[in-house]
C-alpha positions in Angstrom: -3.4 12.5 20.7 -3.3 9.2 19.5 0.9 8.1 18.5 1.0 8.0 14.6 4.1 6.1 13.5 5.4 7.6 10.1 8.3 4.7 8.2 10.2 6.0 4.9 13.9 5.8 3.6 15.8 8.0 1.5 16.6 4.5 -0.5 12.6 4.3 -1.8 13.7 7.6 -4.1 16.5 6.3 -5.3 14.3 3.9 -7.6 13.1 5.3 -10.5 11.1 3.8 -14.2 12.5 7.0 -16.7 12.2 9.8 -17.7 8.1 10.9 -17.4 7.0 7.2 -15.2 3.8 8.9 -13.0 5.6 6.0 -9.6 8.1 9.1 -9.8 10.7 9.9 -6.5 8.8 12.9 -6.6 5.3 11.7 -5.1 7.0 11.1 -1.7 8.6 14.8 -1.9 5.9 16.2 -2.5 4.4 14.0 0.9 7.1 15.6 2.7 6.8 19.1 1.3 3.0 18.9 2.7 4.0 17.9 5.8 6.5 20.5 6.9 4.9 23.2 5.4 1.6 21.7 7.6 3.3 21.4 10.7 1.7 17.7 10.8 5.1 16.2 10.4 5.8 17.5 14.0 3.0 15.0 14.9 4.6 12.1 14.0 7.0 9.9 15.3 9.1 9.4 12.2 11.0 6.5 12.1 13.7 4.8 9.0 12.5 1.5 7.1 15.1 -1.4 7.7 15.6 -3.9 4.7 13.2 -6.6 4.9 14.6 -10.0 5.9 14.1 -12.7 2.5 12.7 -15.3 4.9 9.6 -12.4 5.6 9.2 -11.8 1.4 8.8 -15.4 1.2 5.4 -15.2 4.2 3.4 -14.1 1.2 6.1 -14.7 -2.5 7.5 -17.9 -3.2 11.4 -18.4 -2.8 11.7 -18.1 -7.0 10.0 -14.9 -7.6 12.7 -12.9 -5.0 15.3 -14.9 -6.5 14.7 -13.9 -9.9 14.1 -10.9 -8.8 17.6 -10.6 -7.0 18.8 -12.0 -9.6 18.1 -9.7 -12.3 19.0 -7.0 -10.1 22.5 -8.7 -9.9 22.5 -9.0 -13.6 21.4 -5.8 -14.2 24.3 -3.8 -12.8 27.0 -6.4 -14.1 25.4 -4.7 -17.7 25.9 -1.2 -16.5 29.4 -1.8 -15.7 29.2 -3.1 -19.3 28.2 0.3 -20.5 24.5 -1.9 -21.8 21.2 0.3 -20.2 20.5 1.3 -16.6 16.8 -0.1 -16.7 15.9 -3.8 -17.0 11.9 -4.1 -18.7 9.8 -6.9 -16.3 6.4 -5.5 -18.3 4.9 -2.3 -20.6 5.2 0.1 -17.2 7.3 -1.8 -14.7 11.2 -2.0 -14.4 14.2 -1.8 -13.0 17.2 0.3 -11.8 20.3 -1.1 -9.8 18.1 0.4 -6.5 15.1 -1.0 -7.1 16.6 -4.0 -5.1 17.1 -2.1 -2.4 14.1 0.2 -2.7 11.0 -2.5 -2.9 13.6 -4.2 0.4 12.8 -0.7 2.7 9.0 -0.6 1.8 8.1 -4.2 2.4 10.7 -3.3 5.5 8.5 0.3 6.8 4.9 -2.2 6.9 7.2 -4.7 8.7 8.4 -2.1 11.3 5.7 -0.7 11.7 3.8 -3.7 12.2 6.0 -4.9 14.7 6.0 -1.5 16.4 2.1 -1.2 16.8 1.4 -4.9 18.1 4.4 -3.6 21.1 2.7 -0.7 21.5 5.2 1.9 20.5 2.6 3.9 17.9 -1.1 3.4 17.8 -1.1 3.3 13.8 1.2 4.4 11.6 1.6 5.4 7.9 4.3 4.3 5.7 5.4 6.3 2.8 7.5 4.4 0.6 7.9 3.6 -2.9 8.0 0.8 -5.2 4.2 0.2 -3.8 2.9 -3.0 -3.7 -0.5 -4.3 -4.4 -0.3 -5.0 -8.2 2.6 -7.6 -6.8 1.0 -11.7 -7.4 3.1 -14.4 -5.4 5.1 -14.9 -8.4 4.9 -12.3 -10.7 5.6 -8.5 -10.1 3.1 -6.2 -12.0 2.0 -2.4 -12.0 5.0 -0.9 -10.6 4.8 -3.2 -7.6 8.0 -6.0 -6.9 7.1 -7.3 -3.1 3.1 -6.7 -2.0 4.2 -4.5 1.4 0.7 -5.4 2.8 -0.2 -8.8 2.4 3.7 -9.5 3.7 3.0 -7.7 6.7 -0.3 -8.8 6.8 0.7 -12.4 6.0 3.7 -11.3 9.3 1.3 -10.4 11.8 0.0 -13.7 12.0 2.9 -16.2 11.5 4.7 -14.0 13.7 2.9 -11.9 16.2 0.3 -14.7 16.8 -2.8 -12.9 15.2 -5.4 -14.5 14.5 -7.4 -11.9 12.1 -6.5 -9.1 10.3 -8.2 -7.2 7.3 -6.4 -5.5 4.6 -8.5 -3.1 2.9 -7.5 -1.2 -0.1 -8.8 1.9 -2.0 -6.9 2.2 -5.0 -8.1 3.3 -8.2 -6.8 0.0 -9.4 -7.4 -3.5 -8.4 -5.3 -5.1 -5.8 -4.9 -8.0 -7.8 -1.8 -9.0 -6.5 -2.9 -8.8 -2.9 -6.2 -11.4 -3.6 -4.1 -13.5 -5.3 -1.4 -13.7 -2.2 -5.1 -13.8 0.4 -7.9 -15.2 -1.3 -9.4 -18.2 1.0 -7.6 -17.4 3.4 -10.1 -17.1 6.0 -8.0 -15.5 8.5 -7.6 -11.9 6.1 -10.7 -10.5 5.2 -9.5 -8.4 1.9 -12.2 -5.4 1.4 -12.4 -2.9 -1.4 -13.0 -0.6 -4.7 -11.7 0.0 -7.3 -12.8 1.0 -10.8 -13.6 -1.4 -13.3 -13.3 -2.2 -16.1 -9.2 -0.4 -15.7 -6.3 -1.8 -15.0 -5.5 -4.9 -14.6 -8.2 -5.6 -17.2 -7.3 -9.6 -17.9 -7.8 -10.0 -14.4 -10.5 -12.7 -13.2 -12.0 -11.3 -10.0 -12.3 -14.0 -7.5 -15.6 -14.8 -5.3 -13.6 -16.4 -2.7 -15.3 -15.7 0.0 -12.9 -13.7 3.0 -13.0 -10.6 -0.5 -15.3 -8.3 -0.1 -14.9 -6.9 -4.0 -16.6 -3.7 -5.0 -16.1 -2.5 -8.8 -17.7 0.9 -9.7 -17.4 2.1 -13.1 -15.8 5.4 -13.8 -16.5 9.2 -12.8 -18.1 7.3 -9.6 -17.2 10.4 -7.0 -17.2 10.4 -3.4 -21.0 9.6 -1.7 -21.4 7.0 -4.0 -18.4 4.9 -2.7 -19.3 6.1 1.2 -22.8 5.1 1.0 -21.1 1.2 -0.7 -18.7 1.2 2.1 -21.3 1.4 4.6 -23.5 -1.1 3.0 -20.8 -3.7 1.7 -17.6 -2.8 3.7 -18.2 -2.6 7.0 -20.9 -5.2 8.2 -18.2 -7.9 6.9 -15.5 -5.9 8.8 -17.7 -5.7 11.7 -18.6 -9.8 11.8 -14.9 -10.4 11.3 -13.7 -8.6 13.7 -10.3 -7.5 13.1 -7.3 -7.9 16.0 -5.1 -5.2 13.1 -5.8 -3.5 10.7 -3.6 -2.4 7.3 -4.6 -0.4 4.5 -3.3 0.4 0.6 -3.9 3.2 0.3 -4.1 4.5 -2.9 -4.8 8.4 -3.5 -5.7 8.3 -7.3 -8.8 7.6 -7.2 -8.8 11.6 -6.6 -10.9 13.5 -8.8 -7.6 15.1 -9.9 -5.6 12.2 -10.6 -5.9 11.6 -14.1 -4.7 7.5 -14.0 -8.3 7.1 -12.5 -11.4 8.6 -13.5 -12.8 8.9 -10.2 -14.1 11.4 -8.4 -12.8 11.1 -5.1 -11.8 14.3 -2.7 -9.0 14.6 0.2 -13.0 14.5 2.7 -13.8 11.0 1.6 -10.2 10.4 2.2 -10.6 11.3 5.4 -13.9 9.7 6.2 -12.7 6.3 5.0 -9.8 6.9 7.5 -11.8 7.4 10.3 -14.9 4.7 9.3 -11.7 2.6 9.7 -10.2 3.9 12.7 -13.9 4.0 14.5 -13.8 0.4 13.7 -10.2 -0.8 14.8 -10.5 0.7 18.7 -13.4 -1.1 19.1 -11.9 -4.0 17.5 -8.1 -4.1 17.2 -6.6 -1.6 20.1 -6.4 1.1 17.4 -4.2 -0.6 15.9 -3.4 0.4 11.9 -0.4 0.1 9.2 -1.5 1.7 6.6 1.0 1.4 3.4 1.3 3.7 0.4 -0.2 2.4 -3.3 -0.8 5.4 -5.9 -1.4 8.6 -6.2 0.1 10.0 -9.4 -1.4 13.7 -9.3 1.4 15.5 -7.3 -0.5 18.3 -5.3 -3.9 15.8 -4.9 -1.3 12.6 -3.5 -0.1 15.2 -1.3 -3.1 17.1 -0.2 -5.1 13.7 0.3 -1.6 11.7 2.4 -2.3 14.6 4.7 -6.2 14.4 4.8 -5.5 10.6 6.1 -3.1 10.9 8.4 -4.6 13.8 10.2 -7.3 10.8 10.7 -4.4 8.1 11.9 -3.0 11.4 14.4 -6.0 12.6 15.7 -5.1 16.4 14.8 
């Protein structure tokens, strides 16, 4: 059996952006419940996510971005003590409460700790059940429910701190991982492959034509078999030629047909198939090393079932 790590922390439940917001703490509850009911949780090596060091956040983000978020958090705490609002709004979709700073550090910290553990050979792969998500967070901007780019930070960390030469980032969220692209575009050490519904959020973000990116924009109502064909024809040849030494996954499950935040038609079996293709690639080129981080997925039942399918393949159970 593959040893698969499962990284999370209770701080990730404390961040919330207001009643009715789709990126809610109940997302993690749904995943935990599914792991318990299915028995899959027993097959995983559970670890608590540490707080990410600020110096590691700055591998992917500008120092001023990190400082600004910290300052916003400290300012909000002062406002609350004075009887002010409980949230500070960054954009129409994205706000912080007094717990967001720690939750965001835990989310990035999970990705870093998972990278350390996988590279140390303590586990073959890992899944980070964290929030806030990260793939819309740009080098110098928080947006789209995201504050720090967990996967981009971990990918840069593997290169800069562990001395890897080539890593791949795979993004299968329904939304374009514009933040990850902003951070890694043009870096020949990183190959980023993705599919996403287009046109869709973020609408005003131009798609980069950098040579280390394989963008697959697909129309609404695209189904799983069409996505599988695109992956085989476009992702896999580039990934095979690149021979990554480690694979990082931005695991968004909002392309599921039951998810109202997207309009694509994937089901659990599609996520299992994608994971299996990536796991096969990792075993041939990367000693099996994969770190997967939760991104989107807002229909709680579909999210939980899809994460289970994803982890079952990672863990060989």
